N, C-alpha and C positions, 0 to 999 in steps of 0.2 A: 069444723071442730064440734064434736058431740060428746058431752062429759058423761052420758048415760051409756052403759054397756049394750051392744047390740043384742037383739034377740035371736039373730041369725046363727046358724051353725058355722063356726069359723075354727081354723087352726092357726095359732099364733106361732111364728117360727123364731126360735131364739138361737143365736150364734154365740156360744159361750166358751169359756176357757177349760181345758182339761184339768181335773183334779178338784173341782169345785162344785160339789153336787147339789148345792143349795137351790139352784134353779129348777131341778128336777122335783124336789120336796115341795117347793112353792107352786109349781105348775099342778101337781096332783091335788094339793089343797084347793087351788083356784077352781079346778075342774069339778071338784065335789061340791063347791058352792055354786058354780055356774056351769052346768053340764053341757050347755051349748058350745063351750070354748074348750078346745083341746089344744095340745102343744107339741111342737116338734123341736127338740133340743139337739143341736149339732155341736160338737166340741173340736178344739184344736189346741196346740201348745201356746203358751204366753207369747213366745217369739213369733211363731207363725201367724197368730191372730193379730198381733200389733202390726206385723209387716203387710198382711193380706186385707185387712179391714177396708181400706179405701176401695180396693178392687171389688170385694164383696158388696159393699154398699152402692158401688156404681153400676152394678149388674141389674138386668132386667128381673132378676129372681132375687132381690135384695131380702134379707131377713126382716121381721118386724121389731126385733129388739137385737142388739149387738153388744157385746162386752166390749167396751172401748176404752183400754187403759189410758190412752192419750187422745186429746183432741187434735193435735197437729194441724194439718191443713184442711181438715174435713169441714170446718166452718166455711173458710174461704172458698173452697171448692163446691159449696152448696150441697154436701152430701148428707146433712143431718136436719131433722125436724127441729125448729125452734119451739122449746117448750114454754115460752112465755105465756101463751094463752092458756095453757093448762095450769101453769104457776098460779095464775090469776083465778082461774075457774075452780080449781081444787083447794085454793086457799094454802098453797104451799109457803106463803109468807110466814106462816106459824113455825115452820121448820128452822133449824139453826142456820143462820146466814153464814157462819164459818164453815159448817159442813158442806154447804152447797157451793162455796166460793171456787173451788178447784174445777167445778162444772160449768163455770161461766167463762165466755170469751167474748171480747169486745170485736168490733168491726175490723179493728187494726190488728187483731191477732193476739192481743194480750190477755192471757188467762187471769182469772180471779175478779173480773168486771165484765159487764156487758150481759148479753142474753144467756138463758139457761139452756143447756144442751144435754144434760145428763142427769140421772138419779142413781142411787145405789141400791143393790140388793144387799143391804148391810154396810157398815162402816167399821173399817178395821182398825186394829192396832198391832204393832210388832213389839217383840220383846225377846227374851231369852228363855228356852226351855232348859230345865236343869234335871238331869237323871239323879233322883234321890238316893238310889243305891251307892252310886259313886260319891256323891256329896257327902253322905254319912261315913263312908270308908276314908274319905279325906279329911273329915272334921269340919266340913263346911255347912253352914246353915243360913237360913234365910236368903237375903240378896245382897250381892257386892254393893257397897256405898259408893264406890269410885271406879273409873276404869282402870286404875292402878290396882286395885283390889281384885278386879275381874281378871286381869293379867296374872296375878298371883295365883288365882284359881287355876288358870291354864297351866302354869308352871308346875303347880302340885300334881295335877293330873298327869302331865307328861313324865314327871319323876317316878310316878307309881305305875307307868306304863299304861295309863288310860288315854285314850285319844281325847285330847282337850275339847275340840270343836268338831262336830259332824257338820260338814259344809260341802257344797258341790258348785262347780263352776261350768259344767258342760253346757248348761242352758242359761247361765248367768245368775242363778239364784244367790250366790254369795254376795251379790249387790246389797242384800239386806244387810250383812255385816259391815261392809264398806261405808254404807251411808249412815248406819248407827254410829260409827265413829266420826264422821264428818259432822254429823248432828250436833256432837258434844263439844267440838272444838271452836266453834264461832257463833255468830249471830245467826240464828236460823232465817231471819228475813233475807239474808244475802242468798241463801241457797233457794229460798221461796221465789225471790225475784227472778232467779235464774231459770227455775222451773217454769214459772209463768210468763217467760219471755219479755221480761221488762227491759227496755232499751238500756244498754250499758251494763247489764248484769253479766258476771262471768263465773265460771266454775273454777278458774285458776285463782284461788284465794288461798290465804294461809291456812284456813280450816280444811280446805280440799286438799292441800298438800300434806298436812299434818295427819288427816285421817287416812289418806292413801299410804303414807309412810309407816304408820302403825299397822295397817292391814297387810302389808307386805312383810313387816317385821315378824307378824304372828306366823305368816306362812314359813318365812325363813328359819323360824325357831323350831318348826315342826309341830305346830298346834293344829294344823289341818291335815286331812288325810293326804298320803303320798300321791294318790291318783285323783286329787281334787278336780281336775279338769275332765275326767271321765265320769263324774257323779252328777246326775241331774237331779231336779227337784224332787221327783217321786222317790228316787233311790235314797236321797238324803234323809227324807222324813222316815222311810221305811227302815233305814239303817239306824237312825236315832231310836225309833221305837223297839227295835231289836235289841238295844243297849250298846250300840257303837257310838260312844261319846258321852262325855259329860255335859256339854253344852250344845245348843242349836239356836242359831239366830232365825227367827220364823215368826208367822203371824198368828192371831187369834183363831184363824180359820182352821187350824189344825188341832185345836184344843180337844174337841170332842173325840176325834179319831185317835189322838194320843191317850186320852184316859181308857178308851176302849182297849187299845193295843197293850198298854202298860200297866192298866188297873189303876183306880184312883189312888192318888198318893205315890205312884210310881215316878211321877215328874211334877215339878212346879213351873210356873210361868212368872217370870219376873221382869220388871223394867230394866232396860238398858241403863246403867248408872250414869251420872254427870262425870265430867272430867275432874271436878273438885267436889269435896264434901259439901253437902247442903245445896248444891246447885239445882236448878229446876230440871225437871224430866222433859226430855225432847224425843219424840218417836215418830216413825212413819205412821201415818193413819190416813186412809182415803177410802173413798166410796169404792165398792165393787161395781164400778161404774157402767152403766148401760145406757145406750143411746137409741133413739128411734130414727133409722135411716129415712132420708126424705123420700125414697122410693117404696117405703114400707105400704104394703096393702092394707094393713090394719093398724093404722097409727093411733086412732082414738081408742082402740081396745087395748093396745099395748101401753097408752098412757094411763088408762083406767087400771091396769095390772100394776103399773108402777106405784100408783096411788094407794091401791089395796095393800101392797106390800108394807107400806109405811104406816097404814092406819088400821088394818084389820088385826084383831087381837090374836088370832091363830097364825096368821102370817108373820107377825112380829115375834111370837114365840118360836116359830120355825127358824128364823134368823138366828136367835140367840142359841137355840138347841143344836143346830148343824154347824153354825160357824164360830159361836162365841163372840160375834160381833154385835155392836150396837145397832139396834133396828132403825135409828134415825128418826124422822118425823117430828112431831110436835113434843118438845121436851116436857110439856105438861102431862102428856099420856104416860101412864103407868108403865115401868120398865118390866118386861118379862122377867119370870123367876128362873133362878139357876140353882142347880143342886149344891148345897153347901160343901165347900172343900173341893169342888171339882175344878178343873183346868178352866172350864168356860167362867166360872165364878171368879177365878183369879184374874183371867183376861179382862172381864168386865171392871175389876178393881184397878188394874193397870190403866185401862182406859180412862177411869175416873181420875187417877193420879195426873196422868199426862193433860187431860182436859182441864184440871184445876189449875196446872201451870201454863195454860194456853200453848201447849208444846206440840200440838200436831203439825206434821208437815207432810207434803205429798211425797210420792216415791220418785226418785231421780229417773228411774226407768220409764216414767210417763211423760218426761219432758217434751220430747218430740216423737213422731211416729216411728223413725228409724234408729234413734239413739241407742236403744236397748241392744238390739241385734247388731247393729252396725258399729258400735263403739264400746259400750260398756262390757258386753259379753267378751268379744275377742280381746280387748286390751287388758281386761282383768286376768284373763287366761295367761296372757304374757307377763303381767305383773307377778303373778303367783309362782311362775316358773323361771323367774330371774331373767326374763328376756326383755324387760322394760323397767325403767326406774321410774319412781314416783313423779318426779317433776315432768317427764315426758309424758306420763299418763294423764295428768290434769291438762296439759297443753294439748294433748290429741283429743281429748273429750271436748274441749272447748272449740277446737278447730273443726271437728265434725259438726258441733252444734251450729256454729257459724254457717258452715256450708249448707246445712239442712235449712236453715231460717232463710238463707239467700236463694233457695230453691235449686241449688246445684246438685 
């Protein structure tokens, strides 16, 4: 391990997710500051990347950094570089322990504890984008205080022949809305324990069933596009930005692009409301997590880059400007500025509200390596087209989870 950046000319290879340009921007700035280091960024869809990551890391031509939404069996299989030496050397103990917890895994495969295997290129928060032209037409302002009020917004939109929710399920992105509901209906620790593979945890809970039931009810009520299963993530976002829909469940990473497409003030970004008035905010929020494969040719340089992302003033500003996400790192370090009234500024505000309520939870899609493409995506497609009932859905997700943990 070497904490100093090499003076040799090298190329850091990054395997990243489609639709998230921040790694390109960071790479350009890093090369400006360190001209001997260049980057090659290769991208694939979330579903493909999640499914193919183990094979990519096991290959002789493994990338130096890889976007790894879920650790899965990668630690057990020896595919990752243990970051503990860098954690100590770069003094990452100053970083938020809670933010780093999902990136840890024990020797027994339990997430949230043990050694560190990932860091983020920004730390996200999810919420709801609201088209302000339609909101004003419908007499809606601010943010809904409860899920019941949010549902009333949807009903008003439908009555006015405005699509209530722009959403897509071709590639499973509608999971944002499903988890947003589950988050509000129970103790978040139950879901977190399940996502972190704690023994005895289950997806088949009262909150899981309630959230799934309401999600299906929204679809059955016509609050989603009729071709929801033909809409992927990119199309969902572009549809919303083009004025197709009052609401969109999405994350802060689309804040800058939505302001650019709709003009500042064209949309707002609000937190998902609690089930009851005055309840605490709970939202998905996770690292845009990257790992260093065990076979990486430039592991030390990749770790130096990850440290630079968290500590360098220009890098931290890029994280905020491009994604609207928190840059992470030492909480004592000054937070980058955001334009007043911008969606990025609003997203940072939502993040602060969720953080104040200790309400961040990981993404369900990150629970195991295969559960997003193998269970959530296809079963939600069935759920939204009346080919599966809520109870069967939660049971199917839990069954897939158990099979995957057992290595079947």
